[in-house]
LOTIDO-30858 format. One line per 4 residues: number of its first residue (from 0); their letters; for each residue x negated, y, z negated of N, C-alpha, C. Coordinates in Angstrom, 1 decimal, decimal comma, padded with zeros to 4 digits. Each point is the difference from the previous one (the first is absolute). Layout:
NUM) a) X/Y/Z/X/Y/Z/X/Y/Z; ...
//
This chain:
0) xxxx) -095,5/092,8/-100,6/001,3/-000,1/-000,5/000,8/001,2/000,3; -000,7/001,2/000,0/000,7/001,2/000,3/000,4/000,1/001,5; -000,8/-000,6/000,9/000,4/-000,1/001,4/001,2/-000,8/000,2; 000,1/-001,1/-000,7/001,2/-000,9/000,1/001,3/000,8/-000,5
4) xxxx) -000,1/000,7/-001,1/001,1/000,7/-000,5/000,4/001,2/001,0; -001,0/000,6/000,6/000,2/001,1/000,9/000,7/-000,6/001,3; -000,5/-001,1/000,5/000,6/-000,6/001,2/001,5/-000,4/-000,3; 000,2/-000,5/-001,2/001,4/-000,5/-000,4/000,9/001,2/000,0
8) xxxx) -000,4/001,1/-000,7/000,9/001,2/-000,1/000,2/000,7/001,3; -001,1/000,3/000,7/000,1/000,7/001,2/000,7/-000,8/001,1; -000,4/-001,3/000,0/000,6/-000,9/001,0/001,5/-000,2/-000,2; 000,4/-000,1/-001,3/001,4/-000,1/-000,3/000,8/001,2/000,4
12) xxxx) -000,5/001,2/-000,3/000,7/001,2/000,3/000,1/000,2/001,5; -001,1/-000,3/000,7/000,0/000,2/001,4/000,9/-001,0/000,7; -000,1/-001,3/-000,4/000,9/-001,0/000,5/001,4/000,3/-000,2; 000,4/000,5/-001,1/001,4/000,4/-000,3/000,4/001,2/000,9
16) xxxx) -000,9/000,9/000,1/000,4/001,2/000,9/000,2/-000,4/001,4; -000,9/-000,9/000,5/000,2/-000,4/001,4/001,2/-001,0/000,2; 000,3/-000,7/-001,0/001,2/-000,9/000,0/001,2/000,8/000,1; 000,1/001,1/-000,8/001,1/000,9/000,1/000,1/000,6/001,4
20) xxxx) -001,1/000,5/000,5/000,0/000,5/001,4/000,5/-001,0/001,0; -000,5/-001,2/-000,2/000,5/-001,1/000,9/001,4/-000,3/-000,1; 000,6/000,1/-001,2/001,4/-000,2/-000,1/000,9/001,1/000,6; -000,6/001,2/000,1/000,7/001,1/000,6/000,1/-000,1/001,5
24) xxxx) -001,0/-000,7/000,6/000,0/-000,1/001,4/000,7/-001,2/000,5; 000,4/000,0/001,2/000,7/-001,1/000,6/-000,9/-000,6/001,1; -000,2/-001,3/000,2/000,6/-001,1/-000,8/-000,7/-000,1/-001,3; 000,6/-000,8/-000,9/-000,6/-000,2/-001,4/-001,3/-000,8/000,0
28) xxxx) -000,3/-000,6/001,1/-001,3/-000,7/000,1/-001,2/000,9/-000,2; 000,2/001,3/000,2/-001,1/000,9/-000,2/-000,4/000,1/-001,4; 000,8/-000,4/-001,0/-000,3/000,0/-001,4/-001,3/-000,8/-000,3; 000,0/-001,2/000,6/-001,2/-000,8/-000,2/-001,2/000,5/000,6
32) xxxx) 000,2/000,6/001,2/-001,2/000,5/000,8/-000,6/001,2/-000,8; 000,9/000,9/-000,5/-000,5/001,2/-000,7/-000,5/-000,4/-001,4; 000,5/-001,1/-000,6/-000,4/-000,3/-001,3/-001,3/-000,7/-000,1; -000,5/-000,5/001,0/-001,2/-000,9/-000,1/-001,3/000,8/000,4
36) xxxx) -000,3/000,1/001,2/-001,3/000,5/000,5/-000,3/001,5/-000,5; 000,9/000,9/000,3/-000,4/001,4/-000,4/-000,2/000,2/-001,5; 000,8/-000,7/-000,8/-000,2/000,2/-001,5/-001,3/-000,6/-000,4; -000,4/-001,2/000,5/-001,3/-000,6/-000,4/-001,1/000,9/000,5
40) xxxx) 000,1/000,5/001,2/-001,1/000,8/000,6/-000,1/001,3/-000,9; 001,1/000,6/-000,3/-000,1/001,3/-000,8/-000,6/-000,3/-001,4; 000,4/-001,1/-000,6/-000,5/-000,3/-001,3/-001,5/-000,3/000,1; -000,4/-000,7/001,0/-001,4/-000,3/000,2/-000,8/001,3/000,3
44) xxxx) 000,5/000,9/000,8/-000,7/001,2/000,2/-000,1/000,9/-001,2; 001,1/000,0/-000,8/-000,1/000,8/-001,3/-001,0/-000,6/-000,9; -000,1/-001,3/-000,1/-001,0/-000,6/-000,9/-001,4/000,3/000,6; -000,1/-000,1/001,3/-001,3/000,3/000,6/-000,5/001,4/-000,2
48) xxxx) 000,9/000,9/000,1/-000,4/001,4/-000,3/-000,5/000,2/-001,4; 000,7/-000,6/-001,0/-000,3/000,1/-001,4/-001,4/-000,7/-000,2; -000,2/-001,2/000,6/-001,2/-000,7/-000,4/-001,2/000,4/000,9; 000,2/000,2/001,3/-001,1/000,2/000,9/-000,1/001,4/000,7
52) xxxx) 001,0/000,8/-000,2/000,0/001,3/000,6/000,7/000,1/001,3; 000,2/001,3/000,4/000,8/000,3/001,2/-000,6/-000,5/001,3; -001,3/000,1/000,1/-000,7/-000,3/001,2/000,2/-001,5/000,4; -000,2/-000,8/-001,0/000,2/-001,5/000,1/001,4/-000,3/000,3
56) xxxx) 000,9/000,7/-000,6/001,5/-000,2/000,2/000,3/000,4/001,5; -000,6/001,0/000,5/000,3/000,4/001,4/-000,5/-001,1/000,9; -001,1/-000,6/-000,3/-000,5/-001,1/000,9/000,9/-001,1/-000,1; 000,5/-000,3/-001,2/001,0/-001,1/-000,2/001,3/000,2/000,8
60) xxxx) 000,4/001,3/000,0/001,3/000,3/000,7/-000,2/-000,1/001,5; -001,2/000,4/000,5/-000,2/-000,2/001,4/000,0/-001,5/000,4; -000,6/-000,8/-000,9/000,0/-001,5/000,2/001,4/-000,5/000,0; 000,9/000,5/-000,9/001,4/-000,4/000,0/000,7/000,3/001,2
64) xxxx) -000,3/001,2/000,5/000,7/000,5/001,3/-000,4/-000,9/001,1; -001,3/-000,3/000,1/-000,5/-000,9/001,1/000,6/-001,3/-000,1; 000,1/-000,6/-001,1/000,7/-001,3/-000,2/001,4/000,0/000,3; 000,7/001,1/-000,3/001,4/000,2/000,3/000,3/000,1/001,5
68) xxxx) -000,9/000,7/000,6/000,2/000,1/001,5/-000,3/-001,4/000,7; -001,0/-000,7/-000,5/-000,2/-001,3/000,5/001,2/-001,0/-000,2; 000,6/000,1/-001,2/001,1/-000,8/-000,3/001,2/000,4/000,8; 000,2/001,3/000,3/001,1/000,5/000,9/-000,2/-000,6/001,4
72) xxxx) -001,2/000,0/000,5/-000,2/-000,6/001,3/000,3/-001,5/000,0; -000,5/-000,7/-001,0/000,3/-001,4/-000,1/001,5/-000,3/-000,1; 000,7/000,7/-000,9/001,4/-000,3/-000,2/000,8/000,4/001,3; -000,4/001,0/000,6/000,7/000,4/001,2/-000,2/-001,0/001,1
76) xxxx) -001,2/-000,5/000,2/-000,3/-001,0/001,0/000,7/-001,3/-000,3; 000,0/-000,4/-001,3/000,7/-001,2/-000,4/001,5/000,0/000,3; 000,6/001,1/-000,4/001,4/000,2/000,2/000,4/000,0/001,5; -000,8/000,6/000,8/000,2/000,0/001,5/-000,1/-001,4/000,6
80) xxxx) -001,0/-000,7/-000,4/-000,2/-001,4/000,5/001,1/-000,9/-000,4; 000,4/000,1/-001,3/001,1/-000,8/-000,5/001,3/000,3/000,6; 000,3/001,2/000,3/001,3/000,4/000,6/000,0/-000,4/001,5; -001,1/000,1/000,7/-000,1/-000,3/001,4/000,0/-001,5/000,3
84) xxxx) -000,9/-000,7/-000,7/-000,2/-001,4/000,3/000,6/-000,9/-001,1; 000,2/-001,2/000,4/000,5/-001,0/-000,9/-001,1/-000,8/-000,6; -000,8/000,6/-000,9/-001,2/-000,6/-000,6/000,2/-000,1/-001,5; -000,6/-001,0/-000,5/000,1/-000,2/-001,5/-000,7/001,1/-000,7
88) xxxx) 000,6/000,5/-001,1/-000,5/001,1/-000,7/-001,3/-000,2/-000,6; -000,3/-001,2/-000,5/-001,3/-000,3/-000,6/-001,1/000,1/001,0; 000,3/-000,4/001,2/-001,0/000,0/001,1/-000,4/001,5/000,3; 001,1/000,8/000,2/-000,2/001,4/000,4/-000,8/000,8/-001,1
92) xxxx) 000,5/-000,2/-001,3/-000,6/000,8/-001,0/-001,4/-000,4/-000,3; -000,3/-001,3/000,0/-001,4/-000,4/-000,3/-000,9/000,3/001,2; 000,4/-000,1/001,2/-000,8/000,3/001,1/-000,3/001,5/000,2; 000,9/000,8/-000,4/-000,2/001,4/000,1/-000,7/000,7/-001,2
96) xxxx) -000,4/-000,8/-001,0/-000,8/000,6/-001,1/-001,3/000,5/000,6; -000,5/-000,6/001,1/-001,2/000,5/000,6/000,2/001,4/000,5; 001,2/000,3/000,5/000,3/001,4/000,4/-000,1/001,0/-001,2; 000,6/-000,4/-001,1/-000,1/000,9/-001,2/-001,5/000,1/-000,4
100) xxxx) -000,8/-001,0/000,0/-001,4/000,1/-000,4/-000,7/000,9/001,0; 000,2/-000,2/001,3/-000,7/000,9/001,0/000,4/001,4/-000,2; 001,3/000,3/-000,3/000,4/001,4/-000,2/-000,6/000,6/-001,2; 000,0/-000,8/-001,1/-000,5/000,5/-001,3/-001,5/000,2/000,2
104) xxxx) -000,7/-000,9/000,6/-001,5/000,2/000,2/-000,3/001,2/000,9; 000,8/000,2/001,0/-000,1/001,1/000,9/000,2/001,3/-000,7; 001,0/000,0/-000,8/000,3/001,3/-000,8/-001,2/000,3/-001,0; -000,5/-001,1/-000,5/-001,2/000,2/-000,9/-001,2/000,6/000,7
108) xxxx) -000,3/-000,6/001,2/-001,1/000,5/000,8/000,2/001,4/000,5; 001,2/000,3/000,4/000,2/001,3/000,6/000,2/001,1/-001,0; 000,8/-000,2/-001,0/000,4/001,0/-000,9/-000,8/000,0/-001,4; -000,2/-001,2/-000,5/-000,4/-000,1/-001,4/-001,5/-000,1/-000,2
112) x) -000,7/-000,3/001,1/-001,4/-000,2/-000,2/-000,7/001,2/-000,4
//
């Protein structure tokens, strides 16, 4: 129960802070971007430090970085294919999930093992 309260409080504070930061930047669509992933990651890392220690939290943060890099490659490739070719979005995004998986697995083998 304490973990849930901690996640709620820290997550709410961090989400609010990132939402304010997103509102200050242009375009305003950054508000949603800053309000979601970074705040959840920070709340999770804070909870991980409290419950499992700093060493485990460092490993978790490396995993998050590897996943974020894989997602960046996937999103970049999806946007390039969609802008260049006249292909259905569903086809591009589902077929390129294999690219994300390959990048994430590669990051795990190279960096996180």
